[in-house]
Every structure is written in C-alpha cells, then in structure tokens.
DOGULO-42692 format. One line per 3 residues: number of its first residue (from 1); for each residue x, y, z of N, C-alpha, C. Coordinates in steps of 0.2 Angstrom, whole numbers. Example, Ala and Ser with C-alpha at 12.3 -4.5 7.8 and 13.67 -1.06 7.14 Angstrom:
% residues 2
1) 66/-28/39/62/-22/39/66/-16/39 | 64/-11/35/68/-5/36/64/0/39
END
This chain:
% residues 157
1) 221/-69/-144/215/-66/-142/217/-59/-141 | 212/-54/-144/214/-47/-143/212/-44/-137 | 214/-39/-135/213/-36/-129/206/-33/-128
4) 203/-31/-134/196/-28/-134/190/-33/-133 | 192/-40/-134/186/-45/-134/189/-51/-130 | 186/-52/-124/188/-58/-120/183/-64/-121
7) 185/-70/-121/181/-75/-121/178/-77/-114 | 173/-80/-114/170/-82/-107/174/-88/-104 | 176/-87/-98/181/-91/-95/179/-99/-95
10) 173/-100/-95/170/-107/-94/170/-111/-101 | 171/-107/-107/170/-110/-113/177/-110/-117 | 178/-115/-121/184/-116/-124/185/-110/-129
13) 191/-108/-131/192/-102/-135/189/-103/-142 | 186/-98/-145/183/-99/-151/175/-100/-151 | 173/-103/-146/165/-104/-145/162/-98/-142
16) 157/-96/-146/153/-90/-144/146/-92/-142 | 143/-88/-137/136/-89/-135/132/-86/-141 | 127/-91/-143/123/-89/-148/116/-87/-146
19) 114/-87/-140/108/-85/-138/107/-78/-137 | 101/-75/-138/100/-68/-138/101/-65/-131 | 103/-59/-130/103/-56/-123/97/-52/-122
22) 92/-53/-125/86/-50/-124/82/-53/-118 | 75/-52/-119/71/-55/-114/67/-61/-116 | 70/-64/-121/66/-70/-124/66/-76/-119
25) 70/-77/-115/70/-82/-110/67/-81/-103 | 64/-75/-103/61/-74/-96/53/-74/-96 | 50/-79/-100/43/-79/-100/40/-75/-106
28) 34/-76/-107/31/-72/-113/29/-65/-111 | 30/-61/-115/28/-54/-115/21/-53/-118 | 17/-49/-115/10/-49/-117/9/-46/-124
31) 4/-47/-127/2/-45/-134/-2/-38/-133 | -3/-35/-138/-7/-28/-138/-13/-29/-135 | -17/-35/-136/-23/-37/-133/-23/-37/-126
34) -17/-40/-123/-16/-41/-116/-15/-34/-113 | -11/-29/-116/-10/-23/-113/-17/-19/-113 | -20/-19/-118/-27/-15/-119/-32/-18/-114
37) -32/-25/-113/-36/-28/-108/-34/-25/-101 | -28/-25/-99/-25/-23/-93/-27/-16/-92 | -26/-12/-97/-27/-4/-96/-35/-3/-95
40) -39/-7/-99/-46/-6/-98/-48/-8/-91 | -46/-13/-88/-47/-16/-81/-45/-11/-76 | -39/-8/-77/-36/-4/-73/-40/3/-72
43) -42/5/-78/-46/11/-78/-53/10/-74 | -56/4/-76/-63/3/-72/-62/2/-65 | -56/-1/-63/-55/-3/-56/-52/4/-52
46) -51/9/-56/-50/16/-53/-56/20/-53 | -60/19/-58/-66/24/-59/-71/22/-54 | -72/15/-53/-78/13/-48/-76/16/-41
49) -70/15/-38/-69/17/-31/-70/25/-31 | -67/28/-36/-68/36/-36/-75/38/-36 | -79/34/-40/-87/36/-40/-90/34/-33
52) -88/29/-30/-90/27/-23/-89/32/-18 | -82/35/-18/-80/40/-13/-83/46/-15 | -83/49/-21/-85/55/-23/-93/56/-22
55) -97/50/-24/-104/50/-23/-106/49/-16 | -102/47/-12/-103/45/-5/-109/39/-5 | -107/34/-9/-112/29/-10/-112/24/-4
58) -107/24/0/-107/19/6/-106/24/12 | -111/24/16/-111/28/22/-105/26/27 | -105/20/29/-100/18/34/-93/18/32
61) -89/22/36/-82/23/34/-78/16/34 | -80/11/39/-76/5/39/-78/1/33 | -85/1/31/-87/-3/25/-83/0/19
64) -83/7/18/-80/10/13/-72/8/12 | -69/8/18/-62/6/18/-61/-2/16 | -66/-6/18/-65/-13/15/-66/-14/8
67) -71/-10/5/-73/-10/-2/-67/-7/-6 | -64/-2/-3/-58/1/-7/-52/-3/-7 | -51/-7/-1/-45/-11/-1/-46/-17/-5
70) -53/-20/-6/-54/-25/-11/-53/-23/-18 | -55/-17/-20/-53/-15/-27/-46/-14/-28 | -42/-11/-23/-35/-11/-23/-32/-17/-24
73) -34/-22/-20/-31/-29/-21/-32/-32/-28 | -38/-31/-31/-39/-34/-37/-35/-30/-43 | -34/-23/-41/-30/-19/-46/-23/-22/-46
76) -20/-23/-40/-14/-26/-40/-13/-32/-44 | -18/-37/-43/-18/-43/-47/-18/-41/-55 | -22/-37/-57/-22/-35/-64/-15/-32/-66
79) -12/-28/-62/-6/-25/-64/0/-31/-65 | 0/-35/-60/4/-41/-60/4/-45/-66 | -3/-47/-67/-4/-51/-73/-3/-48/-80
82) -6/-42/-81/-6/-39/-88/0/-35/-89 | 3/-32/-84/9/-27/-86/15/-30/-84 | 16/-33/-78/22/-36/-76/23/-43/-78
85) 18/-46/-81/18/-53/-84/21/-58/-79 | 19/-58/-73/21/-63/-68/17/-68/-68 | 20/-74/-68/16/-80/-67/20/-86/-64
88) 18/-91/-63/22/-97/-59/27/-100/-64 | 27/-98/-70/31/-101/-75/37/-97/-77 | 37/-90/-76/42/-86/-78/48/-87/-73
91) 54/-87/-76/60/-88/-73/60/-94/-68 | 57/-99/-70/57/-105/-65/53/-104/-59 | 48/-100/-59/44/-99/-53/47/-94/-48
94) 53/-92/-49/56/-87/-44/53/-81/-43 | 50/-78/-49/47/-72/-48/41/-72/-43 | 37/-78/-44/31/-79/-40/33/-80/-33
97) 38/-84/-32/40/-85/-25/42/-79/-22 | 46/-74/-25/48/-68/-22/42/-63/-21 | 37/-64/-25/31/-60/-24/27/-62/-18
100) 27/-69/-17/23/-71/-11/27/-69/-5 | 34/-70/-5/38/-68/1/37/-60/2 | 36/-56/-3/35/-49/-2/29/-48/1
103) 23/-51/-1/17/-50/1/16/-52/9 | 19/-57/10/20/-60/17/23/-55/22 | 29/-52/20/33/-47/24/29/-41/24
106) 26/-38/19/22/-32/19/16/-33/24 | 12/-39/23/7/-40/27/8/-40/35 | 14/-44/36/16/-44/43/18/-37/46
109) 21/-33/42/24/-26/44/17/-22/45 | 13/-22/40/7/-18/41/2/-20/47 | 1/-26/47/-3/-28/53/0/-27/60
112) 7/-28/60/10/-27/66/10/-20/68 | 11/-16/63/12/-8/64/5/-6/67 | -1/-8/64/-7/-6/66/-9/-9/73
115) -7/-15/74/-8/-18/81/-4/-14/86 | 2/-12/85/6/-8/90/3/-1/91 | 1/2/85/-1/9/86/-8/9/90
118) -12/4/88/-19/4/92/-18/3/99 | -13/-2/101/-12/-3/108/-8/2/112 | -4/5/108/-1/11/111/-6/17/113
121) -10/18/108/-15/23/109/-20/21/115 | -22/15/115/-26/13/120/-23/13/127 | -17/10/127/-14/9/134/-10/15/137
124) -8/20/132/-4/25/135/-9/31/136 | -14/32/134/-19/38/135/-25/36/138 | -26/32/143/-32/30/146/-36/36/149
127) -32/41/151/-36/47/154/-38/52/149 | -37/51/143/-38/56/138/-45/55/135 | -49/50/137/-56/49/135/-60/54/137
130) -65/56/133/-70/61/135/-73/60/142 | -74/54/144/-78/53/150/-73/56/156 | -66/55/155/-62/57/161/-59/64/160
133) -61/68/155/-59/75/155/-62/79/159 | -58/83/163/-62/88/168/-65/94/164 | -70/97/167/-73/103/163/-68/108/163
136) -68/112/157/-63/117/156/-65/123/160 | -60/126/163/-61/133/166/-56/137/164 | -57/144/165/-52/149/163/-49/150/170
139) -42/150/169/-38/152/175/-39/159/177 | -38/160/184/-40/167/187/-35/172/183 | -29/171/182/-25/175/179/-27/177/172
142) -30/173/168/-33/175/161/-39/179/162 | -43/177/167/-50/181/168/-48/188/169 | -43/190/173/-42/197/174/-39/201/168
145) -35/197/164/-32/200/158/-37/200/152 | -42/197/152/-47/196/147/-54/197/149 | -56/204/150/-63/205/152/-68/202/147
148) -73/200/149/-79/197/145/-78/190/143 | -72/187/145/-71/180/144/-76/176/148 | -80/171/145/-84/167/148/-81/161/152
151) -83/160/158/-79/154/161/-84/151/166 | -83/145/168/-87/141/172/-86/144/179 | -91/145/183/-90/147/190/-92/141/194
154) -88/140/200/-90/135/204/-97/136/207 | -100/131/208/-107/131/211/-106/131/219 | -110/135/222/-110/136/229/-115/130/232
157) -113/127/237/-117/122/240/-120/124/246
END
C-alpha cells in the first residue's frame, strides 16, 4: 500500500467504494420547474405583504402583524419545500425531525422572551402610566435662568 492512498479500515485491502460522493443519496433535488415555481411563489409572497404595508390596506396594527406573520410562515414553507428540498423522506427523516425540533425551540424562545418582556414592563413600571404621572412644572432655579419660560403656577385656595 502506498503512502499517498490509504484503504478504508473496515474494508479488506483492494476493495474500493464504488458509490458517488455527490448528493445522490440525500433525496431528490428539484427540477428547473420546481425552482421556478418556488421563485414565483416567493416573489408573490413578498409582493403582497409589501403592497399591504405600503398601501396601508389594513388599519389595525395587530391585524397587520398577524397577516404579515401568516405570509412569513407560508414563505418559510415554500423555501423549505422548493429550495431546501426538505421532506420526510430525505436522509431517513432526520432533516424533518431536526427542523421540527428547531421550530419548537425557536417558538419556546420567542414566546418566552415576549412573555418575560411584557411582564417586566407591566410589573416594573406601574407608576409610569399616564394616569399616575404628576403635572410637569418648571423648577424655580430654571424659571430664574430662563425668562419667558411657561410654567404651571400653583392655584391659590
């Protein structure tokens, strides 16, 4: 055996691996028709939300957010199917299992972060609501240094 070429340790000497080292065993790659279909769907799923936002077609910000998230979710599915070629059969299903695990972890992280931020804001700043804010007045030291400054004067009773 020469120094430049080593045999695979699990094979008897002289037997070589005849399969290709390409991507042939990792599921099917898409045809040109699949790529064009994916591209057209991606463009449509980008153009519609752009039109909705720029044209201010939906007035409610929460409704707009829900619609945009729905379009984003559909676009993720299009990219996964048409460009990444992920399905339940590729690589014995491990691709899909890892994708599901990733989605679950990202969902838990995002929802947990939003929940924590909402409750921190709500519980840590209860006195910062507009109802609890005192009327703003200009301190006496600023009144003297800035003539013409409008300020609230205490009402005499």
